[in-house]
N, C-alpha and C positions, 0 to 999 in steps of 0.2 A: 379781796386781792388774791389772785390765783397764783399757782406755783410758778408759772412762767414769769410773772411780775416780781415775785420774791427772788427768784434766781437773778433777774436783771438788777434788782436793787443790791443784792449781795455782791455783785461784781462792781457796781457803781460806787458803793460807799467808801471804800478805803482811799485815803489821800485826797478827799474832796473837802471843799469848804462848805460846811453845812450850817444852816440857820434854822432854828425852831421858833415859830411864832404862834401866838394864840390871840384870843379875842380881847376887845376892849373891856375894861373893868374885870380883869381875870379873877375867877373864883377858885375854889379848891381843886376842882377837876381840871381846869385849864392849867393851873400851876403844877398840880401833881403829875399830870400826864406829860407836861413839857419837861419838868425836871427829872422824871423817871427816864424819859427817852434820852435826855442829855447825858445822864449817868451811864446809860447803856452805850450810846454812840461814842462817848469818850474812850471806851475800851476798844473801839474799832478804828477810829480815825482821830487825828490830833486837833483838827480845827472844827469846833462845834460851839455855837453860841445860842442863847435863848434871848429873844427880844419880845417884850410885852409892849402894847400900845401906850399904857399909862400906869399910874401907881396902883399897887394892890394892897389889900388890908394888912395891917400890922401883925395880926395873929397868924399870918403865914410866913413871916420873916424868918422863923426858926428852921424852916424846912431845909434839908440837905441841898446844897448848891444854890440856894436862893440868893446868896450874896454875889453870884456870878451873873444874875439877870441884868439885862440892859433895858432901861426905860426909854422908849422912843420919844416920848414927850420931852424929856429932860436932856436927852443925848441924841438929838435928831440927826446931826451930821454924821456922827460915828455909826449910828444904827443904819442910816441910809447907805453909807459906804459898805457896810457888811452885807446888806441885802443885795446891793448891786454887784458885789464880788462873789456872791454865793454860787456854787455849782448846783446845790440842792436845797430846797426850802420845804420843811415839814410844816404844814398848817394843821394845828390841833384844836379840837373842840369848837370848830366853826366850819361852815361850808359855803360861805360867800364872803368875798373880800370886804364888803360893806361893814362887816362885824368888827373890823379893826380900826375904824375911824377914817375920815376922809384923807388925811395927810399920809398915813401909812398905806392906805389902799392904793393911792396914786403910785407910790414906790413899788408895791408888790405887782401891780398891773404892768409895770414897765421893765421889770427884771427879766433877764433871759434864763434864769435858773429853772431847772426841772422842779416841778411842784409835786408834793406828796400830801394827800389829804387823809387824815385819820380823824373820824368824827362820828357822833351818834345822833345827830339831829336830822330832822325830816327835810326832804327836798334839796339834796346837794346840788351845787352849781357844777359846771364842767370845766373848771380852770386847771385841774390837776392831771398829770400824766398817770400817776399811780393813785388809786382811790381805794380806801378801806372805809366803807360807810355802812353802818348798821344801826338803825334807829331802835332796835330791840335791846341793844346793849345798855347796861346800867350806867356806864360812864365811858369817857374816852380813856381814862386811866386803865380800866379793865381791857380796853382794846389794845393799849400798849403792851400789856401782858401777853395777849394773844399774838400781837405782832412779833414780839421777841420769841415767842414759841414757834411761830411760822419760820422765823429766821434760824431756828434750831439752836438758840442761844440761852435757854432758860438758866443754864448753869452760871451765866454772867450776872444774874440778879443778886446783888449783895444787899446789905442792911440799908444803905442809903436809897437805893433804887426801890426796894421793898417799902420803905417808909413813905416815899413820895407816892407810890401807887396806892398804898393803903389810904393815905390822906385823900387822894382824888376820888377813890371809890366810896369811902365813908361819907364824904361831904355831898356827893352827887346822888347818893341813895337815901339821904335823910337818916344816916346811921343805919342803913340796911333795911329800912322799912317800906320803901317804895316797891311797886309791882315789878319793876325791872330787875330787882334783886332776885337772882335765880340760884338754884343749887350750884351751878357752875361758879357764880360770883362767890359763894361761900367757900367753895373748894379753893378758889384763888386766894381768898383772904387767909385761909388756913396755911396755904403755901407761903404767903408773905410773912405771916407771923413766924413760921418756921425759919424763914430767912433773915429774921432780925427785927421786923416791924413791931414796935412796942405799942400794942393797941391802946392800953390804958393811958400811957403818956401822950400819945397822939390826940386822943379824945380830950384830955385835960387841956392841952395846949391850944386846941381850937375852940372848945366850948366853955372852958372854965377860966377865962381871962377877961371877963367883962369889966369895963370901967364903970365908975359911978355915973358918968355922963351917958353911957350907952343904956344903962338901966333906967335913967331918968327919961331918956328919949323913948324907950319902950313904954314907960308909963304914960307918956304924952300920947303915943299912938293908940294905946289901948283905951285911953280916956275918950278918944274920938272914934271908937269902934261903932259901926252902923250895921245892923242886921235886918235883912228882909226875909222873914220866915216864909212868906208865900212863894218866894223864888229860891229858897234855900241858899241864899247868898249873903256874904258879909264882906265888908271892906274897911280898910284903915286909911287914914290921911296923915301925911307929914308935910306941913308947909315950910317955906323957906325960913320963916321966923323961928319955928321950932328947931330946925336944924342948926341955925346960928346960935340960938340960946344954949343948946346943949353941946356946942363945940364938936359937931359931928366929924368923924374921921371916916376914911374910905372903908366901907363894909359894915359900918355900925348898925345899919338897919337891915342887913342881910338876915333873912329868916323870919322877920317880923310877920310876914303874910301868913306863915304857918299857924300863928296863934288864932287868926280868924278862921282858918280851915279846921282847926281842932274843935270848934264848937259843934256840939251834937246836932246832927241832921244837915249841917252845911255841906253843900256840894261844890260851890264856886266861891273863891276868896280872891281878893285883890288888895294891893296897897298902892296908893298914889303918892309919889314923892316929888315935891317941887324943889328940884336940885338947885343949889345956889350958883353952881359953876357952869350950868348948861341951860340952853334956851328952850327946854322942853320938859314936860312932866314925865318922869320915869315911872313905869308901871310893872308890877310883878303879879302874875296870875298863878293860882294853884287850884286844882280840882280833884275830886274823888270819882272813882268809877270810870265810865266811858265818856264823860263830858270832856270834849277836847278844847282846852284853853289855847292850844296851838292854832286851831282853826279860828277860834274867837279873836285871838290877838291879831292874826293875819287879816281878818275881815274888818276889824274896827280900829286897830291901834298900831299899824305899821310894825308888827312884831311877829313872833313865832317862837318855836321851841319844841317842846314835847307835848304829848297828849295831856299830861297832868301837871306840867310845869312849863310856863312860858313867860316871855317878857314883851313889853311894848312901849310905845312912847306917844305923846300927844303934844302938838304944837299950839294947842289952845291953852287958855288959862286953867289953873287947877280946878276952879269952880265949874267951868264949861266942860272940862274933861269928865268930872264926876257925873255931871248931868247927862252927858252922852252915854256913859256907862249904864246909868240907871235906866235911861230910855231904851237901851238895847235889850234889857232883860226880858221884856214881853215876848220878843221873838223866840227866846230859848226857854220859855216857861215850861213847856211840856217836857223837854229834854231834862231840865233840872229837877223837876218834880217826879219824873219817872224813875230816877236813880234810886236804888235801894239804900 
């Protein structure tokens, strides 16, 4: 986003109806960036709302301003009206309308509002008038910090905004261990702590609130861990029966795929989840080094994301999906085995 666009936005923002939206099944970065931007914009203009496509995990409910979020699935009429009346719509942590789900996508595509995209995923679509896209960024939450900096408003970042930004950056960087975590990221984190973000408390609220059922679900997934040493690949499976048995809640299996990736010498990891409320198998991919799960997911499983973290879906059965995954490994054997 260049200086000319920033000046145009600065003139456009006051006294406008603004809606902030993020992707379906919102994660920590989606929520952290949306709520941080909400807190900032509320200081500039009175009419700001955050709309998410569907429910989000319970361990994010404590976040500042989370109680103001409108769920499109459960409040479709109100959310549709807000989107249709909006002058400006910020789309955060996604770069294609398909990421919000079919119903909300249809509404977004028919609104007359000016669109602003702030996102760090690869291959952005061209629906927005104002675009801030950088796939090298650690998170969209970090981009919100830079956006506020471009607006020359860093002094407006208070404890609530800092807390939401910290949460988004922390969760999308794997607690600051991914390659996208740079020296700049750490300087921003230091600034957020100085502005009131309680790093210890945030970490505890996100990662130290496991339920008995979630740990039992993890045990079930690990019990079905499969490793292919010749391909430096491992995967986990969660079928519908297991999810129902352990009373799964939104976000309960988030991060499970990282256990497979943590195995020594493993380069590619996946988890296949037979979700009870959707007609497809949900897949999460993780990788080490230069092996691109973004390209892998796009090629084979209707997905995409980042080089080392991506998602996908399959409309085949769980068994057929896993077989397809295994069959595809031969094509990538050299890439996988060449990684250090």
